PDB file of N, CA, C and O in Angstrom:
ATOM      1  N   UNK A   1      22.902   4.843  10.004  1.00  0.00           N
ATOM      2  CA  UNK A   1      23.839   3.852   9.156  1.00  0.00           C
ATOM      3  C   UNK A   1      22.067   3.234   8.257  1.00  0.00           C
ATOM      4  O   UNK A   1      20.865   3.164   8.512  1.00  0.00           O
ATOM      5  N   UNK A   2      23.077   2.915   7.111  1.00  0.00           N
ATOM      6  CA  UNK A   2      22.260   2.726   5.874  1.00  0.00           C
ATOM      7  C   UNK A   2      22.432   1.458   5.683  1.00  0.00           C
ATOM      8  O   UNK A   2      23.629   1.175   5.712  1.00  0.00           O
ATOM      9  N   UNK A   3      21.587   0.359   5.456  1.00  0.00           N
ATOM     10  CA  UNK A   3      21.713  -1.072   5.150  1.00  0.00           C
ATOM     11  C   UNK A   3      22.629  -1.025   3.466  1.00  0.00           C
ATOM     12  O   UNK A   3      22.670  -0.179   2.572  1.00  0.00           O
ATOM     13  N   UNK A   4      23.138  -2.112   3.610  1.00  0.00           N
ATOM     14  CA  UNK A   4      23.945  -2.313   2.422  1.00  0.00           C
ATOM     15  C   UNK A   4      22.503  -2.852   1.492  1.00  0.00           C
ATOM     16  O   UNK A   4      21.627  -3.653   1.818  1.00  0.00           O
ATOM     17  N   UNK A   5      22.645  -2.209   0.474  1.00  0.00           N
ATOM     18  CA  UNK A   5      21.757  -2.276  -0.562  1.00  0.00           C
ATOM     19  C   UNK A   5      20.806  -1.082  -0.665  1.00  0.00           C
ATOM     20  O   UNK A   5      20.574  -0.428  -1.681  1.00  0.00           O
ATOM     21  N   UNK A   6      20.207  -0.879   0.772  1.00  0.00           N
ATOM     22  CA  UNK A   6      19.560   0.412   0.664  1.00  0.00           C
ATOM     23  C   UNK A   6      20.133   1.604   0.354  1.00  0.00           C
ATOM     24  O   UNK A   6      20.020   2.247   1.398  1.00  0.00           O
ATOM     25  N   UNK A   7      20.727   2.349  -0.519  1.00  0.00           N
ATOM     26  CA  UNK A   7      21.435   3.482  -0.361  1.00  0.00           C
ATOM     27  C   UNK A   7      20.428   4.740  -0.436  1.00  0.00           C
ATOM     28  O   UNK A   7      21.040   5.774  -0.706  1.00  0.00           O
ATOM     29  N   UNK A   8      19.499   4.859  -0.322  1.00  0.00           N
ATOM     30  CA  UNK A   8      18.342   6.161  -0.231  1.00  0.00           C
ATOM     31  C   UNK A   8      17.853   5.943  -1.846  1.00  0.00           C
ATOM     32  O   UNK A   8      16.937   6.636  -2.291  1.00  0.00           O
ATOM     33  N   UNK A   9      18.310   5.263  -2.409  1.00  0.00           N
ATOM     34  CA  UNK A   9      17.944   5.678  -3.937  1.00  0.00           C
ATOM     35  C   UNK A   9      16.950   5.293  -4.096  1.00  0.00           C
ATOM     36  O   UNK A   9      16.386   5.836  -5.045  1.00  0.00           O
ATOM     37  N   UNK A  10      16.072   4.138  -3.314  1.00  0.00           N
ATOM     38  CA  UNK A  10      14.816   3.508  -4.233  1.00  0.00           C
ATOM     39  C   UNK A  10      14.061   4.341  -3.372  1.00  0.00           C
ATOM     40  O   UNK A  10      12.857   4.321  -3.628  1.00  0.00           O
ATOM     41  N   UNK A  11      14.467   5.205  -2.251  1.00  0.00           N
ATOM     42  CA  UNK A  11      13.235   5.958  -1.930  1.00  0.00           C
ATOM     43  C   UNK A  11      12.567   6.583  -3.045  1.00  0.00           C
ATOM     44  O   UNK A  11      11.337   6.621  -3.027  1.00  0.00           O
ATOM     45  N   UNK A  12      13.260   7.122  -4.097  1.00  0.00           N
ATOM     46  CA  UNK A  12      12.808   7.698  -5.109  1.00  0.00           C
ATOM     47  C   UNK A  12      11.739   7.051  -5.948  1.00  0.00           C
ATOM     48  O   UNK A  12      10.801   7.640  -6.487  1.00  0.00           O
ATOM     49  N   UNK A  13      12.029   5.624  -5.994  1.00  0.00           N
ATOM     50  CA  UNK A  13      10.932   4.713  -6.503  1.00  0.00           C
ATOM     51  C   UNK A  13       9.775   4.742  -5.548  1.00  0.00           C
ATOM     52  O   UNK A  13       8.624   4.954  -5.928  1.00  0.00           O
ATOM     53  N   UNK A  14      10.131   4.510  -4.218  1.00  0.00           N
ATOM     54  CA  UNK A  14       8.739   4.480  -3.222  1.00  0.00           C
ATOM     55  C   UNK A  14       7.580   6.197  -3.403  1.00  0.00           C
ATOM     56  O   UNK A  14       6.358   6.339  -3.349  1.00  0.00           O
ATOM     57  N   UNK A  15       8.615   7.111  -3.600  1.00  0.00           N
ATOM     58  CA  UNK A  15       7.575   8.201  -4.025  1.00  0.00           C
ATOM     59  C   UNK A  15       6.986   7.938  -4.879  1.00  0.00           C
ATOM     60  O   UNK A  15       5.759   7.945  -4.778  1.00  0.00           O
ATOM     61  N   UNK A  16       7.662   7.571  -6.169  1.00  0.00           N
ATOM     62  CA  UNK A  16       7.185   7.111  -7.180  1.00  0.00           C
ATOM     63  C   UNK A  16       5.905   6.835  -7.815  1.00  0.00           C
ATOM     64  O   UNK A  16       5.123   7.390  -8.586  1.00  0.00           O
ATOM     65  N   UNK A  17       6.043   5.517  -7.035  1.00  0.00           N
ATOM     66  CA  UNK A  17       5.061   4.242  -6.805  1.00  0.00           C
ATOM     67  C   UNK A  17       3.887   4.851  -5.600  1.00  0.00           C
ATOM     68  O   UNK A  17       2.948   4.081  -5.401  1.00  0.00           O
ATOM     69  N   UNK A  18       3.880   6.085  -4.847  1.00  0.00           N
ATOM     70  CA  UNK A  18       2.603   6.341  -4.206  1.00  0.00           C
ATOM     71  C   UNK A  18       1.969   7.729  -5.460  1.00  0.00           C
ATOM     72  O   UNK A  18       0.834   7.960  -5.876  1.00  0.00           O
ATOM     73  N   UNK A  19       2.978   8.237  -5.669  1.00  0.00           N
ATOM     74  CA  UNK A  19       2.404   9.286  -7.286  1.00  0.00           C
ATOM     75  C   UNK A  19       1.516   8.550  -8.257  1.00  0.00           C
ATOM     76  O   UNK A  19       0.350   8.840  -8.523  1.00  0.00           O
ATOM     77  N   UNK A  20       2.307   7.451  -8.802  1.00  0.00           N
ATOM     78  CA  UNK A  20       1.087   6.823  -9.857  1.00  0.00           C
ATOM     79  C   UNK A  20       0.219   5.838  -9.438  1.00  0.00           C
ATOM     80  O   UNK A  20      -0.489   5.327 -10.305  1.00  0.00           O
ATOM     81  N   UNK A  21       0.096   5.373  -8.040  1.00  0.00           N
ATOM     82  CA  UNK A  21      -0.709   4.805  -7.336  1.00  0.00           C
ATOM     83  C   UNK A  21      -2.004   5.799  -7.164  1.00  0.00           C
ATOM     84  O   UNK A  21      -3.113   5.531  -7.626  1.00  0.00           O
ATOM     85  N   UNK A  22      -1.789   6.614  -6.659  1.00  0.00           N
ATOM     86  CA  UNK A  22      -2.735   8.183  -6.623  1.00  0.00           C
ATOM     87  C   UNK A  22      -3.527   8.281  -7.942  1.00  0.00           C
ATOM     88  O   UNK A  22      -4.751   8.367  -8.049  1.00  0.00           O
ATOM     89  N   UNK A  23      -2.429   8.246  -9.120  1.00  0.00           N
ATOM     90  CA  UNK A  23      -2.752   8.706 -10.282  1.00  0.00           C
ATOM     91  C   UNK A  23      -4.320   7.837 -10.880  1.00  0.00           C
ATOM     92  O   UNK A  23      -5.386   8.300 -11.287  1.00  0.00           O
ATOM     93  N   UNK A  24      -3.769   6.227 -10.669  1.00  0.00           N
ATOM     94  CA  UNK A  24      -4.434   5.390 -10.421  1.00  0.00           C
ATOM     95  C   UNK A  24      -5.593   5.535  -9.862  1.00  0.00           C
ATOM     96  O   UNK A  24      -6.595   5.715 -10.555  1.00  0.00           O
ATOM     97  N   UNK A  25      -5.641   5.481  -8.575  1.00  0.00           N
ATOM     98  CA  UNK A  25      -7.067   5.984  -7.875  1.00  0.00           C
ATOM     99  C   UNK A  25      -7.727   7.094  -8.008  1.00  0.00           C
ATOM    100  O   UNK A  25      -8.646   7.160  -7.193  1.00  0.00           O
ATOM    101  N   UNK A  26      -7.635   8.069  -8.752  1.00  0.00           N
ATOM    102  CA  UNK A  26      -8.103   8.929  -9.402  1.00  0.00           C
ATOM    103  C   UNK A  26      -8.783   8.949 -10.451  1.00  0.00           C
ATOM    104  O   UNK A  26      -9.739   9.670 -10.736  1.00  0.00           O
ATOM    105  N   UNK A  27      -8.200   8.008 -11.135  1.00  0.00           N
ATOM    106  CA  UNK A  27      -9.050   7.363 -12.656  1.00  0.00           C
ATOM    107  C   UNK A  27     -10.286   6.469 -11.977  1.00  0.00           C
ATOM    108  O   UNK A  27     -11.459   6.670 -12.290  1.00  0.00           O
ATOM    109  N   UNK A  28      -9.828   5.337 -10.895  1.00  0.00           N
ATOM    110  CA  UNK A  28     -10.442   4.433 -10.709  1.00  0.00           C
ATOM    111  C   UNK A  28     -10.730   4.066  -8.971  1.00  0.00           C
ATOM    112  O   UNK A  28     -10.227   3.051  -8.491  1.00  0.00           O
ATOM    113  N   UNK A  29     -11.369   4.768  -8.335  1.00  0.00           N
ATOM    114  CA  UNK A  29     -10.883   4.770  -6.586  1.00  0.00           C
ATOM    115  C   UNK A  29     -11.225   3.580  -5.896  1.00  0.00           C
ATOM    116  O   UNK A  29     -11.334   3.400  -4.683  1.00  0.00           O
ATOM    117  N   UNK A  30     -11.441   2.476  -7.220  1.00  0.00           N
ATOM    118  CA  UNK A  30     -11.893   1.166  -6.526  1.00  0.00           C
ATOM    119  C   UNK A  30     -10.990   0.409  -7.058  1.00  0.00           C
ATOM    120  O   UNK A  30     -11.457  -0.718  -7.218  1.00  0.00           O
ATOM    121  N   UNK A  31      -9.404   0.533  -7.576  1.00  0.00           N
ATOM    122  CA  UNK A  31      -8.768  -0.179  -7.955  1.00  0.00           C
ATOM    123  C   UNK A  31      -8.012  -0.450  -7.121  1.00  0.00           C
ATOM    124  O   UNK A  31      -7.221   0.389  -6.693  1.00  0.00           O
ATOM    125  N   UNK A  32      -8.068  -1.975  -6.570  1.00  0.00           N
ATOM    126  CA  UNK A  32      -7.699  -2.159  -4.905  1.00  0.00           C
ATOM    127  C   UNK A  32      -5.994  -2.685  -5.581  1.00  0.00           C
ATOM    128  O   UNK A  32      -5.184  -2.913  -4.683  1.00  0.00           O
ATOM    129  N   UNK A  33      -5.597  -2.823  -6.662  1.00  0.00           N
ATOM    130  CA  UNK A  33      -4.496  -3.044  -7.188  1.00  0.00           C
ATOM    131  C   UNK A  33      -3.494  -1.862  -6.558  1.00  0.00           C
ATOM    132  O   UNK A  33      -2.465  -1.958  -5.888  1.00  0.00           O
ATOM    133  N   UNK A  34      -3.999  -1.073  -6.901  1.00  0.00           N
ATOM    134  CA  UNK A  34      -3.262   0.297  -6.892  1.00  0.00           C
ATOM    135  C   UNK A  34      -3.235   0.902  -5.366  1.00  0.00           C
ATOM    136  O   UNK A  34      -2.324   1.563  -4.869  1.00  0.00           O
ATOM    137  N   UNK A  35      -4.470   0.506  -4.752  1.00  0.00           N
ATOM    138  CA  UNK A  35      -4.150   0.465  -3.195  1.00  0.00           C
ATOM    139  C   UNK A  35      -3.319  -0.088  -2.267  1.00  0.00           C
ATOM    140  O   UNK A  35      -2.878   0.511  -1.286  1.00  0.00           O
ATOM    141  N   UNK A  36      -3.031  -1.563  -2.648  1.00  0.00           N
ATOM    142  CA  UNK A  36      -1.858  -1.977  -2.228  1.00  0.00           C
ATOM    143  C   UNK A  36      -1.108  -2.237  -2.542  1.00  0.00           C
ATOM    144  O   UNK A  36      -0.566  -3.305  -2.259  1.00  0.00           O
ATOM    145  N   UNK A  37      -0.526  -1.079  -3.575  1.00  0.00           N
ATOM    146  CA  UNK A  37       1.156  -0.644  -4.197  1.00  0.00           C
ATOM    147  C   UNK A  37       0.941   0.434  -3.234  1.00  0.00           C
ATOM    148  O   UNK A  37       1.694   0.281  -2.272  1.00  0.00           O
ATOM    149  N   UNK A  38       0.249   1.394  -3.138  1.00  0.00           N
ATOM    150  CA  UNK A  38       0.253   2.762  -2.238  1.00  0.00           C
ATOM    151  C   UNK A  38       0.488   2.300  -0.885  1.00  0.00           C
ATOM    152  O   UNK A  38       1.073   3.012  -0.068  1.00  0.00           O
ATOM    153  N   UNK A  39       0.117   1.295  -0.646  1.00  0.00           N
ATOM    154  CA  UNK A  39       0.268   0.676   1.145  1.00  0.00           C
ATOM    155  C   UNK A  39       1.676   0.378   1.139  1.00  0.00           C
ATOM    156  O   UNK A  39       2.448   0.962   1.900  1.00  0.00           O
ATOM    157  N   UNK A  40       2.192  -0.838   0.006  1.00  0.00           N
ATOM    158  CA  UNK A  40       3.423  -1.344   0.156  1.00  0.00           C
ATOM    159  C   UNK A  40       4.575   0.343   0.001  1.00  0.00           C
ATOM    160  O   UNK A  40       5.588   0.363   0.701  1.00  0.00           O
ATOM    161  N   UNK A  41       4.333   1.341  -0.739  1.00  0.00           N
ATOM    162  CA  UNK A  41       5.300   2.168  -0.829  1.00  0.00           C
ATOM    163  C   UNK A  41       5.005   3.214   0.410  1.00  0.00           C
ATOM    164  O   UNK A  41       5.913   4.044   0.379  1.00  0.00           O
ATOM    165  N   UNK A  42       4.286   3.444   1.263  1.00  0.00           N
ATOM    166  CA  UNK A  42       4.023   3.843   2.114  1.00  0.00           C
ATOM    167  C   UNK A  42       4.518   3.334   3.442  1.00  0.00           C
ATOM    168  O   UNK A  42       4.905   4.055   4.362  1.00  0.00           O
ATOM    169  N   UNK A  43       4.473   2.172   3.447  1.00  0.00           N
ATOM    170  CA  UNK A  43       4.958   1.299   4.484  1.00  0.00           C
ATOM    171  C   UNK A  43       6.712   1.277   4.254  1.00  0.00           C
ATOM    172  O   UNK A  43       7.538   1.221   5.165  1.00  0.00           O
ATOM    173  N   UNK A  44       6.959   1.330   2.997  1.00  0.00           N
ATOM    174  CA  UNK A  44       8.831   1.370   3.001  1.00  0.00           C
ATOM    175  C   UNK A  44       8.958   2.624   3.387  1.00  0.00           C
ATOM    176  O   UNK A  44       9.922   2.891   4.104  1.00  0.00           O
ATOM    177  N   UNK A  45       8.165   3.526   3.065  1.00  0.00           N
ATOM    178  CA  UNK A  45       8.554   5.078   3.515  1.00  0.00           C
ATOM    179  C   UNK A  45       8.110   5.384   4.924  1.00  0.00           C
ATOM    180  O   UNK A  45       8.058   6.590   5.165  1.00  0.00           O
ATOM    181  N   UNK A  46       7.880   4.822   5.608  1.00  0.00           N
ATOM    182  CA  UNK A  46       7.555   4.345   6.649  1.00  0.00           C
ATOM    183  C   UNK A  46       6.471   6.007   7.388  1.00  0.00           C
ATOM    184  O   UNK A  46       6.739   6.819   8.274  1.00  0.00           O
ATOM    185  N   UNK A  47       5.288   5.851   6.474  1.00  0.00           N
ATOM    186  CA  UNK A  47       4.371   6.283   7.100  1.00  0.00           C
ATOM    187  C   UNK A  47       3.037   5.782   6.696  1.00  0.00           C
ATOM    188  O   UNK A  47       2.346   5.652   5.686  1.00  0.00           O
ATOM    189  N   UNK A  48       2.993   5.428   8.748  1.00  0.00           N
ATOM    190  CA  UNK A  48       1.811   4.432   9.028  1.00  0.00           C
ATOM    191  C   UNK A  48       0.226   5.127   8.553  1.00  0.00           C
ATOM    192  O   UNK A  48      -0.842   4.563   8.314  1.00  0.00           O
ATOM    193  N   UNK A  49       0.547   6.345   8.542  1.00  0.00           N
ATOM    194  CA  UNK A  49      -0.978   7.000   8.421  1.00  0.00           C
ATOM    195  C   UNK A  49      -1.725   6.697   7.334  1.00  0.00           C
ATOM    196  O   UNK A  49      -2.931   6.454   7.359  1.00  0.00           O
ATOM    197  N   UNK A  50      -0.683   6.713   5.912  1.00  0.00           N
ATOM    198  CA  UNK A  50      -1.084   6.442   4.775  1.00  0.00           C
ATOM    199  C   UNK A  50      -1.355   5.127   4.476  1.00  0.00           C
ATOM    200  O   UNK A  50      -2.034   4.817   3.497  1.00  0.00           O
ATOM    201  N   UNK A  51      -0.942   4.435   5.140  1.00  0.00           N
ATOM    202  CA  UNK A  51      -1.061   2.673   5.004  1.00  0.00           C
ATOM    203  C   UNK A  51      -2.459   2.537   6.384  1.00  0.00           C
ATOM    204  O   UNK A  51      -2.573   1.416   6.880  1.00  0.00           O
ATOM    205  N   UNK A  52      -2.994   3.162   6.680  1.00  0.00           N
ATOM    206  CA  UNK A  52      -3.885   3.121   7.866  1.00  0.00           C
ATOM    207  C   UNK A  52      -5.097   3.954   6.788  1.00  0.00           C
ATOM    208  O   UNK A  52      -6.290   3.664   6.884  1.00  0.00           O
ATOM    209  N   UNK A  53      -4.693   4.805   5.972  1.00  0.00           N
ATOM    210  CA  UNK A  53      -5.778   5.726   5.272  1.00  0.00           C
ATOM    211  C   UNK A  53      -6.240   4.252   4.193  1.00  0.00           C
ATOM    212  O   UNK A  53      -7.214   3.597   4.564  1.00  0.00           O
ATOM    213  N   UNK A  54      -5.585   3.872   3.059  1.00  0.00           N
ATOM    214  CA  UNK A  54      -5.406   2.444   2.532  1.00  0.00           C
ATOM    215  C   UNK A  54      -5.986   1.387   3.086  1.00  0.00           C
ATOM    216  O   UNK A  54      -6.343   0.459   2.360  1.00  0.00           O
ATOM    217  N   UNK A  55      -6.151   1.349   4.259  1.00  0.00           N
ATOM    218  CA  UNK A  55      -6.887  -0.003   4.998  1.00  0.00           C
ATOM    219  C   UNK A  55      -8.328   0.409   5.100  1.00  0.00           C
ATOM    220  O   UNK A  55      -9.215  -0.407   4.847  1.00  0.00           O
ATOM    221  N   UNK A  56      -8.561   1.474   5.410  1.00  0.00           N
ATOM    222  CA  UNK A  56      -9.675   2.180   5.502  1.00  0.00           C
ATOM    223  C   UNK A  56     -10.370   2.166   4.234  1.00  0.00           C
ATOM    224  O   UNK A  56     -11.339   1.409   4.185  1.00  0.00           O
ATOM    225  N   UNK A  57     -10.084   2.854   3.165  1.00  0.00           N
ATOM    226  CA  UNK A  57     -10.420   2.459   2.121  1.00  0.00           C
ATOM    227  C   UNK A  57     -10.834   1.393   1.550  1.00  0.00           C
ATOM    228  O   UNK A  57     -11.872   1.321   0.892  1.00  0.00           O
ATOM    229  N   UNK A  58      -9.953   0.369   1.786  1.00  0.00           N
ATOM    230  CA  UNK A  58     -10.202  -0.996   1.201  1.00  0.00           C
ATOM    231  C   UNK A  58     -11.315  -1.408   1.713  1.00  0.00           C
ATOM    232  O   UNK A  58     -11.992  -2.305   1.211  1.00  0.00           O
ATOM    233  N   UNK A  59     -11.584  -0.829   2.690  1.00  0.00           N
ATOM    234  CA  UNK A  59     -12.448  -1.955   3.719  1.00  0.00           C
ATOM    235  C   UNK A  59     -13.931  -1.682   3.185  1.00  0.00           C
ATOM    236  O   UNK A  59     -14.855  -2.438   3.484  1.00  0.00           O
ATOM    237  N   UNK A  60     -14.095  -0.592   2.404  1.00  0.00           N
ATOM    238  CA  UNK A  60     -15.130  -0.016   2.260  1.00  0.00           C
ATOM    239  C   UNK A  60     -15.664  -0.355   0.469  1.00  0.00           C
ATOM    240  O   UNK A  60     -16.719   0.005  -0.054  1.00  0.00           O
ATOM    241  N   UNK A  61     -14.766  -0.983  -0.029  1.00  0.00           N
ATOM    242  CA  UNK A  61     -14.657  -1.572  -1.831  1.00  0.00           C
ATOM    243  C   UNK A  61     -15.909  -2.637  -1.243  1.00  0.00           C
ATOM    244  O   UNK A  61     -16.400  -2.785  -0.124  1.00  0.00           O
ATOM    245  N   UNK A  62     -16.108  -3.158  -2.308  1.00  0.00           N
ATOM    246  CA  UNK A  62     -17.398  -4.523  -2.134  1.00  0.00           C
ATOM    247  C   UNK A  62     -15.937  -5.347  -2.492  1.00  0.00           C
ATOM    248  O   UNK A  62     -14.916  -4.902  -3.017  1.00  0.00           O
ATOM    249  N   UNK A  63     -16.243  -6.702  -2.004  1.00  0.00           N
ATOM    250  CA  UNK A  63     -15.768  -7.845  -2.329  1.00  0.00           C
ATOM    251  C   UNK A  63     -15.262  -8.512  -3.672  1.00  0.00           C
ATOM    252  O   UNK A  63     -14.185  -9.087  -3.831  1.00  0.00           O
ATOM    253  N   UNK A  64     -16.297  -8.309  -4.635  1.00  0.00           N
ATOM    254  CA  UNK A  64     -16.248  -8.356  -5.797  1.00  0.00           C
ATOM    255  C   UNK A  64     -14.804  -7.490  -6.376  1.00  0.00           C
ATOM    256  O   UNK A  64     -14.160  -8.136  -7.202  1.00  0.00           O
ATOM    257  N   UNK A  65     -14.499  -6.733  -6.182  1.00  0.00           N
ATOM    258  CA  UNK A  65     -13.337  -6.332  -7.031  1.00  0.00           C
ATOM    259  C   UNK A  65     -12.167  -6.709  -6.309  1.00  0.00           C
ATOM    260  O   UNK A  65     -11.219  -6.330  -6.996  1.00  0.00           O
ATOM    261  N   UNK A  66     -11.777  -7.226  -5.340  1.00  0.00           N
ATOM    262  CA  UNK A  66     -11.107  -8.221  -4.912  1.00  0.00           C
ATOM    263  C   UNK A  66     -10.675  -9.279  -5.879  1.00  0.00           C
ATOM    264  O   UNK A  66     -11.614  -9.632  -6.593  1.00  0.00           O
ATOM    265  N   UNK A  67      -9.277 -10.044  -6.184  1.00  0.00           N
ATOM    266  CA  UNK A  67      -9.290 -11.134  -7.530  1.00  0.00           C
ATOM    267  C   UNK A  67      -9.305 -12.160  -6.327  1.00  0.00           C
ATOM    268  O   UNK A  67      -8.843 -12.183  -5.186  1.00  0.00           O
ATOM    269  N   UNK A  68     -10.098 -13.039  -7.170  1.00  0.00           N
ATOM    270  CA  UNK A  68      -9.730 -14.693  -6.127  1.00  0.00           C
ATOM    271  C   UNK A  68      -8.355 -14.720  -6.869  1.00  0.00           C
ATOM    272  O   UNK A  68      -7.759 -14.170  -7.796  1.00  0.00           O
ATOM    273  N   UNK A  69      -8.156 -15.982  -5.620  1.00  0.00           N
ATOM    274  CA  UNK A  69      -6.704 -16.448  -6.239  1.00  0.00           C
ATOM    275  C   UNK A  69      -5.659 -15.656  -5.801  1.00  0.00           C
ATOM    276  O   UNK A  69      -4.534 -16.124  -5.975  1.00  0.00           O
ATOM    277  N   UNK A  70      -5.747 -14.630  -5.304  1.00  0.00           N
ATOM    278  CA  UNK A  70      -4.522 -13.673  -4.911  1.00  0.00           C
ATOM    279  C   UNK A  70      -3.793 -14.629  -3.904  1.00  0.00           C
ATOM    280  O   UNK A  70      -4.410 -15.370  -3.139  1.00  0.00           O
ATOM    281  N   UNK A  71      -2.049 -14.527  -3.986  1.00  0.00           N
ATOM    282  CA  UNK A  71      -1.073 -15.203  -3.259  1.00  0.00           C
ATOM    283  C   UNK A  71      -1.443 -15.136  -2.095  1.00  0.00           C
ATOM    284  O   UNK A  71      -1.682 -13.952  -1.856  1.00  0.00           O
ATOM    285  N   UNK A  72      -1.692 -15.990  -0.904  1.00  0.00           N
ATOM    286  CA  UNK A  72      -1.701 -15.632   0.793  1.00  0.00           C
ATOM    287  C   UNK A  72      -0.572 -14.301   1.118  1.00  0.00           C
ATOM    288  O   UNK A  72       0.484 -14.351   0.488  1.00  0.00           O
ATOM    289  N   UNK A  73      -0.727 -13.421   1.839  1.00  0.00           N
ATOM    290  CA  UNK A  73       0.404 -13.200   2.396  1.00  0.00           C
ATOM    291  C   UNK A  73       0.662 -11.902   1.559  1.00  0.00           C
ATOM    292  O   UNK A  73       1.086 -10.864   2.067  1.00  0.00           O
ATOM    293  N   UNK A  74       0.314 -12.079  -0.019  1.00  0.00           N
ATOM    294  CA  UNK A  74       0.473 -10.869  -0.834  1.00  0.00           C
ATOM    295  C   UNK A  74      -0.443  -9.571  -0.519  1.00  0.00           C
ATOM    296  O   UNK A  74      -0.446  -8.445  -1.017  1.00  0.00           O
ATOM    297  N   UNK A  75      -1.105 -10.078   0.352  1.00  0.00           N
ATOM    298  CA  UNK A  75      -2.215  -8.622   0.986  1.00  0.00           C
ATOM    299  C   UNK A  75      -2.319  -8.370   1.702  1.00  0.00           C
ATOM    300  O   UNK A  75      -2.243  -9.119   2.675  1.00  0.00           O
ATOM    301  N   UNK A  76      -2.648  -6.752   1.796  1.00  0.00           N
ATOM    302  CA  UNK A  76      -1.895  -6.596   3.306  1.00  0.00           C
ATOM    303  C   UNK A  76      -3.216  -6.698   4.581  1.00  0.00           C
ATOM    304  O   UNK A  76      -4.273  -6.092   4.406  1.00  0.00           O
ATOM    305  N   UNK A  77      -2.991  -7.451   5.703  1.00  0.00           N
ATOM    306  CA  UNK A  77      -4.147  -7.257   6.633  1.00  0.00           C
ATOM    307  C   UNK A  77      -3.992  -6.191   7.161  1.00  0.00           C
ATOM    308  O   UNK A  77      -2.935  -5.654   7.493  1.00  0.00           O
ATOM    309  N   UNK A  78      -5.570  -5.648   7.319  1.00  0.00           N
ATOM    310  CA  UNK A  78      -6.013  -4.369   7.759  1.00  0.00           C
ATOM    311  C   UNK A  78      -6.751  -4.556   8.774  1.00  0.00           C
ATOM    312  O   UNK A  78      -7.922  -4.180   8.714  1.00  0.00           O
ATOM    313  N   UNK A  79      -6.279  -5.143   9.880  1.00  0.00           N
ATOM    314  CA  UNK A  79      -7.689  -4.996  11.515  1.00  0.00           C
ATOM    315  C   UNK A  79      -7.139  -4.153  12.401  1.00  0.00           C
ATOM    316  O   UNK A  79      -5.986  -4.093  12.828  1.00  0.00           O
ATOM    317  N   UNK A  80      -8.229  -3.416  12.663  1.00  0.00           N
ATOM    318  CA  UNK A  80      -7.789  -2.433  13.962  1.00  0.00           C
ATOM    319  C   UNK A  80      -7.355  -2.772  14.655  1.00  0.00           C
ATOM    320  O   UNK A  80      -6.748  -1.871  15.235  1.00  0.00           O
ATOM    321  N   UNK A  81      -7.200  -3.877  15.182  1.00  0.00           N
ATOM    322  CA  UNK A  81      -6.422  -5.259  16.498  1.00  0.00           C
ATOM    323  C   UNK A  81      -4.760  -4.724  16.145  1.00  0.00           C
ATOM    324  O   UNK A  81      -3.852  -4.565  16.961  1.00  0.00           O
ATOM    325  N   UNK A  82      -4.726  -4.524  14.711  1.00  0.00           N
ATOM    326  CA  UNK A  82      -3.317  -5.214  14.807  1.00  0.00           C
ATOM    327  C   UNK A  82      -2.676  -3.348  15.067  1.00  0.00           C
ATOM    328  O   UNK A  82      -3.301  -2.287  15.034  1.00  0.00           O
ATOM    329  N   UNK A  83      -1.236  -3.637  15.307  1.00  0.00           N
ATOM    330  CA  UNK A  83      -0.577  -2.918  16.126  1.00  0.00           C
ATOM    331  C   UNK A  83       0.340  -2.418  14.728  1.00  0.00           C
ATOM    332  O   UNK A  83       0.756  -3.374  14.074  1.00  0.00           O
ATOM    333  N   UNK A  84       0.504  -1.803  14.488  1.00  0.00           N
ATOM    334  CA  UNK A  84       1.444  -1.328  12.890  1.00  0.00           C
ATOM    335  C   UNK A  84       2.691  -0.799  13.838  1.00  0.00           C
ATOM    336  O   UNK A  84       2.680  -0.101  14.853  1.00  0.00           O
ATOM    337  N   UNK A  85       3.803  -1.431  13.076  1.00  0.00           N
ATOM    338  CA  UNK A  85       5.319  -0.914  13.486  1.00  0.00           C
ATOM    339  C   UNK A  85       5.876  -1.106  12.510  1.00  0.00           C
ATOM    340  O   UNK A  85       5.928  -2.244  12.044  1.00  0.00           O
ATOM    341  N   UNK A  86       6.549   0.109  11.817  1.00  0.00           N
ATOM    342  CA  UNK A  86       7.469   0.123  11.136  1.00  0.00           C
ATOM    343  C   UNK A  86       9.277  -0.265  11.656  1.00  0.00           C
ATOM    344  O   UNK A  86      10.182  -0.216  10.824  1.00  0.00           O
TER     345      UNK A  86
END
């Protein structure tokens, strides 16, 4: 059963978001925003392995690359103890 408003067309946007994030990361492998968009799209597409990969990559980036003052909740919490559920 398809949820109202989610008729499958959005999946194409999520696939494009993954593609664009990968292109951005090819240019700048430490672009935090691209990783966040990639993780959001992967989560929407039910790809937990990609989300985990993004979390591991983000953990290797120096803190200075993260923007101060980002809205709480707008960033993914990537902890090994978290249970990832789709």
